[in-house]
C-alpha positions, 0 to 999 in steps of 0.5 A: 232066779233073777225074777224071783228076787226082783218079784220079792223087791216088788212086792215090798215096795208095792205094799209101801205104795199101796200098788199091785204087782204083775206076775213076773215075766220070764222072757229074758236073754239067757247069756251064760246059761244058754247051754243048759238043757231046756233054756230058750233065750229071748234076743234083747229086742223081743224082751224089750218089746214084751216089756213094752207091751205089758207096761204100755197095756197096763197104762192104758188100762188105768194104772198111772205109775208103771215100774219095770223092775230087774234083778241084774244083768242081763235083764236090766239091759232090756228093762232100761231100753223099754223104760226109755222107749216108752218115754219117748214114744208116749212122753209118759214117765215109766220107770225101771228099778234095778235090784242089784243097785237097790240091794248095794245101797247102805240102808238095803245092806243093814236088812241083810248084814250078818246073813250067812251065805250070799245074799247077792242072788238069793 
């Protein structure tokens, strides 16, 4: 669920920045849903490694601004760590955007003011 709204925000941002959006990566730590049938949880280190490999390969392929986007916790943890480690290792900026923080901004709140139901994770 978190990947869907992170992907939607990525599409909006890419349109404004004339960018491209890589398909969502579903390799994340499952947290509270670990007991659900069919759930496969990736440890944080595995998620960080996966995100770093994707971001670094995109950078090496010629993309100069690689932005990792996560919905909320728990994927934000690995995204922030991946972006920081990539910068430490390459001295190149890799950004991470947390959708939950962006949606809490006054500008974004006007977009869904009066929306019936919860817009937090939908």
